N, C-alpha and C positions, 0 to 999 in steps of 0.2 A: 401401394396406397396405405396399407395398415401401419407403416412406420412413421407416417407424417406427424401424428400427435406426439410421439416420443421425441421427435426432433424439435417440435415447437414448444411443447409444454415444459420441457426441461430448460428452456431459455426464457422463459417468460411466466267448472262445475261439473263434476263427475257425470259422464254420459254412459257409464257401464258399471259393472261390479265384478269383483273376483268371487266367483261362485264356489271355487274349491280352494280356499286358503290353506287348508291342511296340507296341500301339496307343496307348500313353501315353508319358510321360516318366519318368525315374528320378531318385531322390534324388541319386545320385552325379553327375548331370549338371546340378546346379543352376547351377554356374558355367560349364557348357559349352553352355548353351542358346542356339543361334545362330538368332535370329529374322531375321537379315539375309538368310538364304537364301530367305525368303518373298518377297523382292523380285523373284525371278526365276521362282519356281514356286508355283502355288497348292496348298494342302494337299490331300493325297489324300483321296478320299471313301470313305465306308463302302460296301462292296459286299455288301449283305445280301439274301439270297433272300427273296422276298415270300411272304405267305400261309401262313407257318408260325409258330405262336405261340412266344413266348420259352420257354415251359415245355417245348415239344416238341423243342427243339434245344439242343445244347451250344454254349456261347459260343465254342468253338474254331472253329465254322463261321462266326462273325461276323468274318471276316478282312478285312483291307485289300486292296483290289484296285486295278488301274490300268485305265483305259479312256479312250482319247483322245477329246476332244470337239472337234468342228469349231470353228474360230475364227469368232466373229461378225464380220459385216462392219464394218470400221472402218478408220481411217487406219492405214497400215502403221507409223507412228511411235508408235503408242500401243496399249497393251493392258493388261488387268488383271493383277494379280499372280498368276501361276500359273493360266493359263487352263483348267486341267483340274479346277478345284475342284468343278464340277458334273458331272464326267464319269461318276462311278459311277451310281447309280440315281436317276432322277427319277420320283417316285411318280405324278405326273399324266400322264406320258408313256408309261410302260412297264408299267403294270399288266396282267398276263397274264389276270386274271379280271375280267369285267365286274362293276362294283360292284353291279349289280342282283342278282347271283347270290351275293353275300356276305351271309350271314344274321347278324342280330344275336343273339348267344347269351344275352343277359340282358334281361329286360323293362325294366329301369331305363334301358337305352341308348335305346330308343325314346322313353321319357318325357323323357329328358335332351335329345334332339335337338328334340323338340317345344317344350320350354321355351326352348332356345337360340334357335330360330327366332322365337319370340315376342318375344325381346329385341332383334331387329334394329331398327336405326334407319335411316330412309330420308331422303335429301336429294335433292330434285328427281327422285324416282322411282328412285334408285339406292341400294342398301344401302351404308352407309359405316361401320358399326360396330355394337356391341351396348351397350345401357345397362348400368349397373353392377348394377342389381337390378330385378326385376319386382314388388317388394313394394308392396302397395296401401295401406300405412299412410299416415296423414295427413301425417306429417313426412318428406318425401322428401329434404330437404337437397339434396345433389347426386348422389344415387343414380340420378337419371333422365338423367345425362349419360354420354357416351362417354369413358372414361378410357384413356389410352394404355397404361398398365401392365395395366389390367384386361382390355383387349381382346386381349392377346397370347395367352392360352390359347384364347380363342374363335377367333382367327385361325389358330392351329395346328390346331384341330379342323377348320375349313373347308378348310385346305390338305391335311390328311391324308384328307379325304373327297373331294377332287378338285374343290373349289369355290373357286378362287383369286380370283374377281372382286371379292368384298367386301374382300379383303385389299389388292388393288391400289387400290381406291377409297379405302380408309382411308389408305394410305400417301400417295397423291396429295393428299388433302384436308388431312391434318396437315402435309404438306410446305408447302402454301400458307399454312396458319395460322402455321407457324413463321416465315415471312418478315415477319409483322406486327411493329410496334413493341411492345416488351414493357416494362411498368413496374409496379413494386409500390411504392406510397407514394412515388412520384417517383424511385425508384431504377431505373436502366436495367439490365435483364437482358442477359446476353451474347447476341450476335446469333444464335447457333446453338441456343438453348434451345427445346425442344419444349414445347407446351402440356401441362398436366396433364390437361385434359379439354376437351371441347367439347360444345355442344348445338345442335340445330336450332331456330331461331326462325321461326315462321310468322306473317306479317303478314296477317290476314284481310281487311283493307281493300284492300291492294295485291295480295293473293293471291300473295305472294312469300316465298320461303324464304331465310334467310341462316344462316351458321354463326357461332356466338359462342364464342370460345376463352377458357379460363381458364388463365393462366400462374402461378396462385398468389395473385392479388390478391383472389380471393373465397374461398380455401380457409381452413379452420379453422386458426388460428395463422399464416396467411399464409406457408405453406411453399412455397418455389419447387420446381418439379418436377425435381429433380436427376436422378432415374433414368429419366425419360421418354425422354430422348435415347438412353440406353443400350438400352432396350427397343426403340426405333424401329429402330436399326441392326441389332439382333439379328433383328428381324422382317423387315427388308429382306433380310437374308441368307437367312432361312428361306424367304421367297417365291421368291427366286432359285434356291435349292436345290431346292425342291419342283416348280417349273414348268420349270426349265431356261431361263427367259427372263431374260437379263441386260440387256435393253434398258431396263428400269425403273431399275435401279441405275446404268446408264450415262448417264442423263439429266443434263445439266449441273446442274440444280437439286439433284439427289440428291448428285452429287459435291461440290457446294459445301457441303451440310450436313455431309457426312463430314469436310470440312476445318474448317468453322467450329466444330463442336461440341466438338472436343477441345482447342481453344485455351484454356489456363488452367483446365482442369478437373482437380481433384485429389480423389480419394475417400479416405476414411479407414476407416470401419467395414468389416467383412469383406464384408457384402452389397453395399455400394457398390463396394468394391475388386474383388470377383469379377465383378460386372456390367461394371465398367469394363474389366477384363482381357478378358472375352469380347467386348465391343463393339469393342475395339481389334483383336482378331483377326479379327472379322467385317469391319471396315472395311478391314483389310489385304487381304482377299480381294475386296472390292468396288471399290476404287479403281482407276482407269485409270492405266496407267503412262506418262502423258505427262510432260513435264518437271516440271510443277507437282505432279502426283500422286506422282512418285518422291521429290521432296524431302519431301513430307509423310509418305510411307511410311517414310523413314529415321527421322523423328522417332518414328513409332509403334514401329519396331523397338527403338529405344533405350528407350522407355518400357516395352515388354513385358519386356525383359531386366531392367530395374530392378524392375518390379513382381513378377516371378516370384521374383527373389532375395529381395526384402524380405519378401514374404508367406510364402514357404516357410521362410524362416529365422526370422522373428520372430513370426509369427502361429500357427505350428504347435505343437500341444501333444499329447504322448503321455506314457506313464508315465515314460520316461527324462527327457524334457524337464521334466516336472512335478517330478521329483526334483531336477533341476539347479536349477530356480528356487527350490525349497524350501531349497537350500543356498547360494543366492547370497550373495556379500559385497556390501556397499553402499559408496557413495561412492568407486567406482573412478574413476581418472583415466587418460587416455592412450588411444591407439588400440588398445591390447591389452586393454582392459577386457572382461570376460566379461559382466557385467551392464550391458549398454550403455544400457538405459533406467532404470537405478537403481531397479529394482523392489524394494520392501521385502518380504522373505519373509513377514513377519507379516501382510501384506495379503491373502495367499492365503485365499480363503473355505474354510470347513470342508467344504462339500458337494463341492468338486471332487476331494478325495482319495478319496471313496467313489464318485463318478461315473466316474472314469477306470478302464476295465477293463485287464486285463493285455495284451490284444491289442486295440488300437484307438487312435484319436486323432482330432483335429479342428482346424480353424482357429478360433481364439477370436474373440470379438467385436471387440476392438480392443486396440491397444497404444499407450500414450502415456507420457511421462515419469512415472516413479514409480508407475504403476498399469497393470494389465492387466484388461480385461473378459473374464473367463473363461467367460462364458455361451456355450452352443451356439446357433447360428442355422442353421436348416434350409436356407433359400434360399442363403445364402452358401456353405455347404459343398457342396450339390448342384451349384450353378453352377460351383464350383471343379472338380468332377469333369467336368462337361460341357464346360468350356472348356479342359481340360488344364492349368489352373493347378495342380491337385493332381497330384503324381507318381503312378505306379502303386501304389507302396507306401502313399502317403498316401490314395489312393482306396480301396484295400482296407481300410485302417485306419478310414476314415470309415464304411464299410458294416459293419465289425466292431463299431464302437461302437453303431450303430443296432440291430444284432441283440442285442448284449449288454445294451443299455439300452432294450429294446423297450417295457416298461411305462411308463417315464418319457417317451419320445419319441413313442410311437404310442398306447399305451393303448387306450381304447375308441373313439377317433376320430382318424385320422391327419390332420395331423401337427402336433406342437408347433412353433409358429413360433420359439420360443426356449425354452431351459431353463437354469436354473430361473427361476421368477418372482421378482421383487424385492418386498419388503414392508417394513412398519414404517417406520423412519426413512429407510431408503434409498429406499423408494417415495415418501415425502413430498418428499424432496429432488429426486429425478430427475424425477418426473412432475408435481410441483406439486400433489399430492393429487388427481390426475385420477381422477374416479369411474368413468370408462370403463375405465381401465387398472389396476384393482385386481388383486391377485395371482391368477394363473391365469385371466386374462380378457383378451380382445382382444389387443393387442400385448404384453402382459405374461404370457406363458406360455399364451396361448390356443391352441386346436387349429384349424387352417385347412385344410379339404378341398382348396382350390385347390393346395396344395403337393403333392398326389398326383402331379401330372404331372412335377415335377422329381425327386421321389423315384423314380418309375417309370423315368424316363430314366437316372438315375444307377445304379439297380439293374441295368438291362439292360446298360448300358455296362461295368459292372464284372463282368459274368457272374453276377449274383446276382438273377435275375428273381423268385425265390421271395419275396424281400422285398417287392417291389411287389405280387405276387399276394396275399400275406397281407394287406397293407394295404388293397387293394381289396376283398377279401372282408369285411373289417371295415366299410369305408365303405358297402358295398352293403346292409348290414343296416339302415341308418338314413337315409341321405341322402334318398331319395325319400319315405320315411315322414315325415321331419322337414321336408319342403318345401325342401330344399337351403339350409340356413342358411349365413350368411357365416362364422361361426366357432362353436366350442364352448368352454365354460368348464369349469374344474375340473382337478385334477391328472391325471385320466385322460381328460379330454375327454368327460365323461359328460353334461353339461348343455348345451342350446342356449344360446348366448351371450345375456347379459341384454339387450344392445342389438343383437343380430345381426339383420340383414335376412333375410327369407325370399326364396327364389327368386333367390339371389345368382348372377349370371351366371357369374362365374369359378369358383364352386364347381361349377357344372354342367359348364363347359368343362374344368376341371382334371381332373374324373373321366373325361370322355369321351376326352381326350387320353391319359391314363394307360391306359385300357382299349384304345384303338386301338394304342398302342405295344406292349402285351403281346400282343395278337392278331396284330400284324404288325410284328415288330421292325425291319423296314426303315425304318419311319417315324423311327427314332432319328436317321437322318442329317439330318433337317430341324432338329433341336434340339440336336444334339451336334456339337462339333468334335473332331477327333482330331489327334494330333501327327504332323506330317510327318517322315519319317525325316531329311530334309535339315535340319530345324530342330534336330536333336540333334548336329550336327557341332560340333567344337571351335570356340568363339568366338575369332576372331582379334581380339585387342585392339589394333587399329590406332588411330591417332589419330582416324579418322573415327567410331569407335564408343565413344570414351571418354565416360563419363557425367559 
């Protein structure tokens, strides 16, 4: 699902407040964002008290704290960037209440965990992932495989429950698969590309099991897994954060992947851009500061600064910016041009004028010469909040937009993957008359329960847990009864998707992760990054940091 926007975009009144804005970055500091400080200190970690639900506490209590963490044994000449990044709370190590005493407050949770455990895939006796869906329909396609992106919410659920072994096994197995030679129709993929999925093949004659990876050569449309590497790095950081175990990330093969993957990788749509930004920040925390690592970290710092400036400046849309675009002059020339991408004002879609609230804004789908994709994409905007790509003001505005346009973006089943749907001639041109992506279905405006976890995380981080609570209450009325569909159709998400698989694993896991974060906000530290104060110092534009 996460690849849909890359495929499409490249072809075409405040109800709450942010009570802890210092945990994020500010609009005024767009040009002052100093990622170079990350080379010497690891970002500070969320110091969040456990076992109190987000609704029971004011977000002013969710403050940043400092807690020194002992250095792991290593050569004195090498260390990871900012060795205190795991210093605050490690859920698996410091839980004050035995998990056996923590009661599940809703019956859907027990049902969800049972279904999630049934989806486990074993390789030589060890759990290594979860299959995409437990649907027993005849046409399985590749839903019986373990997908890198699909496994992430499952992995987060197991980490938050204190069961990290399956996550470690998954990381190690995909790490080995990544080292294979990768070709699609004789084209050699980049050395660092992660597989889209893998499956366990059992040879009954030899009584032997092997892993078979798919790097896109078997996928519908032969789409290479661009986002798998981003999710893998984000998950590696989540595992390190949750367990306090840095030894996995410090393995030479993991360090090599962190270096290989980003060479020559450029994302364009907002969801790829946001994931790229977050993966870069995670990699910056995970790399060892040996001479080779430091050189690569300098490249990451440059890229982070360029990405933050570009996306905050050109992808951001609010009422003022919309009005500015509406009044753009065209055919401007020279470096002083205001309409830098020569966007034609008449190309603005009618719906965006009514969709934009007085208080609110969002990162649009894409920007390219002469056109902008003004659609809202949930994952890209929520990840922008979690990674601190969005400034505090932008983060608040995104949540304001969700509340103001609740019926459009949440409706009867959270959450719209994008808004609005494309139709008629535009649908025929962009999708090639794809019958699965008709209007308000699947990737074209469908409602995806898996997105509950990113919505919940973004809501908690911005001090608006009531948004996530409301969305979960809606989902709980139907998910179990409908057998955990992959997606829902219709403008309000009223109908089970026409080709949606039942018992979709990431629908189950997405709900469970959202529920666990609301019940215990300290879990937010596993999935959310926060801005280090040092990263907000004035950027010294020396020759070494020129772009």
